[in-house]
C-alpha positions, 0 to 999 in steps of 0.5 A: 500500499502506498504510503500517505502524506500530509500537505507539502510533506513531499514532492515529486518533480518531473522534467522532460527533454528532448534529444537532438542531433548535433549535425541536423538539429533534428529531434533524434528518436534514440532515447532507447539507445541512451537508456541501453548505454546506460543500463547495459541493456534495454529498460525503460526506467533507470534508478539513478539515485536521487534521480530517476530515468524513464521514456515518454510516449515518442522515442525522442523525449527522456524523463528526469524525475525525482526517485519517489517522494522528496521532503526538499526541493531546494537541492534538486537543481543541482541533482537534476543538472548532475544527471543532465551532464551524465546523459551528455556524456553518453550522448556523445558518442551517439552524436546528440545533444539534450534540449529544453523548452517545451517545443522544438522550433522546427520539427516536422511531427509527420515526419519526425515523430516515432512512438516508443516501441517497447515498454507500454507500447501496447497503450501507446499504439492504442492511443495512436490509433485514437488521436494520431499521436503525431500531431505537435500536441502528442509528440512536441510537448515537453513539460514540467510536472510537480506532484503534491500530496493529500492526506485525506479528503480533508486536505484534498479539498484545500489542495484541489481548491489552491491549484484550480485557481492558480492554473490559469496564472501558470503560462505567465511564469513558465510559457516557453513554446513560441515557435513551431514549424519555423514560425512565430505562432502568436501564441506564447504557450503553443504547447497549451494551445494544443493541449486544449483540444488535443483530445478533441475526438473524447473531450471528456478526457481533458474537459475544459483543462481546469478541473471540475469542482470536485472536492472530494474523493466520491465526487471526483470518481462520480464527476470526472472519472465515470465520464472519461470510463464511459467515453472511452469504452468504445474505443477501448474493448480490451480495457488496456487503458486506465482512468488515471492515465486517461484524465489529461486535465491540467491538473489531475488527482492520483488517488491511488497515490494520494496526490495532484499532478500539475501539468500545465508547466512548460518545460525550461531551458535549465533545472534552475529556472524549473525548480525555481518556478516550482519552489515558487508555485509551492510556497503560493499554494501554501499561502492560498490554502493558509487563506493569506489571500482569500477563504476557501468558500471563495476559492471553491466557488470558481467555475471550470468555465470562468478560470478557463476564459482567464487561462486561454488569454494567458495561453497567448500572451502569457506574462502580458495578459491583462486580467480584467476580472475584478473578483479572480484578482481578488482572489490574491488581494488585488483590487485593480485590472493588472497583467499576469506579471504584475500578479506574479511580482505581487505573489513573488513579494508575499512568499519571498521570505519563505523561499530559498534565496538559491530561488531569488535570482531566477524568478526575478530575472523571469519577472523583470525579463519575461517568460522563456517564450518572451526571451527567445522571441526577443533573441530571434527578433524579425529573422525567423530563418532556420539558421537564425532560429538553430542559433538562439536554441543552441544557446538554450542547450548551453543554458542547459549543460551550464544550468544557467538562464537564457538571458539575450 
């Protein structure tokens, strides 16, 4: 039986990275070769001390994650970075490098996608049959996940309520996918623009991205899991797909391990940025749960539709999105219309004393210079030639190897 933890007693962080060919700068579907080099045999999961490695749906994405629940996150930047450097060593003989950021700017998903053919392949194959997993929304979407525990229904209620109201602000801190197919898309978080409609064939899986107002295990099963099971049944006659795996909202409840997984965060250029963002999000959630800004009842009244309206604009404009809904701003103790950047500045100021000082510089750079999406657009300017895009994204690769934030 899985051990249960109380709110903020432990954490789980997951980071996804692309494998890139040094010569062509194309994605390289060779994660199986990397894992084989490390383990001496082909395996989908590797225990590497504090950090574990595993494959994802597609063969060019490697996931690094805390090896089980961890009690502290302040040293995770260094631990993830050590693993990145080790992976880079293994990749040298394969003529490959890792790349951060949520989307490859030049990938052609129709020709470049290869699904994982090993463990869980029957699950991925069925997914591909239903949804065609070759689109950008499946094969070009690297993210950061935060897993947070709850002990019982009372703690689930508080955590789910707090996460729901914070989700719309997420792209304003971590959007990193402004370019696809060699073009500026007009969305700073193009990954989430795809996320919204990725599973349109069965809309029950993603819903409105913002989870429904469910605040107990029983209610969650009735409101979210039962419709998912009913909707998938005609497509999954053999019962291969499981409801926990299918639930694709921006935050998903995992009652099998008593945790909520936040999934709306684009991955950044280096672990220093990702872990700083995770630490800030965690401290803000603590403040919300501790009713620093508003009551639990005020948090619970917000519908998925109203929260989605705010999220939808933030997906497009990220930190420059203007929030005019004064009731929503009131949830964070703000009274006048303002930008998402200013909301995050306010939240950062509120929780800065609780944040370890190792995160301050990274957060302050993001709040002053903009999301990674904004900084990438600044670096590229009007020159969207393939050569220019590759040059800028090679700078991102350097950021990953040195664990430094990108600041053109």
